[in-house]
N, C-alpha and C positions, 0 to 999 in steps of 0.2 A: 868573200861575201856576195851571194846570188843576187841577181837583179831584183829592185824592188818595182820594176815598171810592169803593170799587168799587160800580157800579150795575149789577144784573141785571135786564134786563127780559125779561118771559115774554111770548113772541112772540103767544101765543093770548089772554091776558087784557089785556094791556098794563101789568100790575101791575110796578112798580119795587121791588126789595128792595135793600137794603144790609146785610150781616151777617145775613142770613136774614131780616130784618124788613121788611115792606112800608112803603114810604115815598111821601111826596108832594112834588113840586116845585112851589112857587108863588112869586110876587112877594112881597118882604120887605114892601112896603106894605099888602099884602093881609091878611097875618096881622097886623101892628100896627095897622091900622085896625079889624080886627075885634076884636083886644085892647082897644083904647082904647073901642069901642063897648060892650062888656060891661062894662069899668070904670065908664064914665059912667052905664050903667044900673043897677048893683048897688051901687054906691061902692067906693072902692079898698079898704077894708079887709076888707068882705066877699068881693069878688073874690080879694083876696090869699090869703084862707083857703082858697077853693075851688082856687084854681091850686096852693098849695102841696100840697094833698092829691093833686090829679089828677097832678101833675109828679112828686111823689115816687113814688107809685105807677108812674108810666112809668119813671122812673129804675130802680127795683128790677126791673120787668119787662126792661128793656133789660140790665141787669146779669146777671141770671139766664139770659138769653138766649145773653149771649156766655160764660159758664162752661160751659154744655150745649154750645155750637157750637165754641168755641176751646179750651176747657180752661183758661183763665187762672185763676190764683189770685185772691183777692178784692182785693188791693191792685192789681195789675195790671190787673184789670177797672176799678176805680175810677180809674186813670190812663188807661186806653183810653176809658173812657166822655167824659171831658173832651176828650181828644184828638178824638175822632168829632165831639162838638159843634163843637168848633173848626174842624173839615173840612167842617161841614155848612153854615157862613154864619152861625150864630149869634153870633160873635164869637170872639177868640181867648183860651181859656181857659189860665190857668198856675195850678199848685198850688204857691202860696209857702210854706206849711207844712202837713204831715201829720204829726200825732202822735197815733198809735194807742194808745199808752199813756196818755197825758193826756188821750184822747179830744176832740182839738180840732184847728183847722186854720184856714186862711184861703185864699182862692183870688181871683185878680185877673181881670178881663174887661176887654180891650182891644177897642175897635170892636164894641162891644154894638149889636144890631139896634135895641135900644129907645131907646138913649141916641142913637145916630145919627139917627133918624127924629124924636125929641123937639127934637134942637137944644139950646142953652142955657136951661135952666130953673133960675136958682139956688135953692139950698136943696131941690131935689126928687131924689127917689131912684124911676127910673122901671124899673129892671130887675128889680124883686121877683119876677117869675116865675121867676127863675132860683134862689131860695131853695128852692123844691120840689126842683129838679134836684139841688142839694147836698144837701139832707136825705135824700132817697132813696139817692143814691149813697154817702153816709156810712153811713146805717144798714146797707146791705147791705154794705159793707166791715167794720163792726163785729160784723154778725150780729146786729142789734136788730130784732125783727120788727115794732116799730111806729116807724115814721117821725117820729112826733110827739115821740118821746123825743129827737129831735135838734133843737137849735136853731140856726137861721142868720139872720143880719141883713145884708142890703146896707147896709154902714156907710158907704160913700159912692158916689157915681154920677158918671160923667164927664159928666153932663149939668149938673152943680150949677155949673161953671163954676170949680172951684176943683181939679179933679182929671184927668188925663188918662185915667184907667181907672176901672173899678168894683172893688169889693172886697165880698168876702163872707167873714164870720167865722163860723164855726160849732164846735159842742160837743154831745156827747152830755150829756142831764141826768142820766143814770143814775149 
């Protein structure tokens, strides 16, 4: 299957863009090896906190850009965000449950780049980077200015040897 994400290349600068945003194409192992090096240097919990803030901010910025560029409503933008992540090679995301009234949901992820690179590691959850993706997109959907008001946890991971996919449960704390 060929990528379904449109890639526009500026002939003068060489900058790649998708959905109007600059993109970088790089080998999966490059990204994962850098991720693991920072985790080792900072410790998993400290790095997890940093990633959650940075990736939540990035998710919100992406969603806002899509509203400006495509005119999608918030829920369509939320769904489009996870579709685009799936199309860009992070893994295949599926929204299993989305309850905006109850302010909670769950997302499954198959073929996560982090789980695939980690292999089998019983008891481990290695896809925590995606928690910030979820908190940012969900805070955007609900119109919550502070993404820390959304809790998200990777409840299980494909690398744990017990599951064939990862799962993220989330809810707004307000």
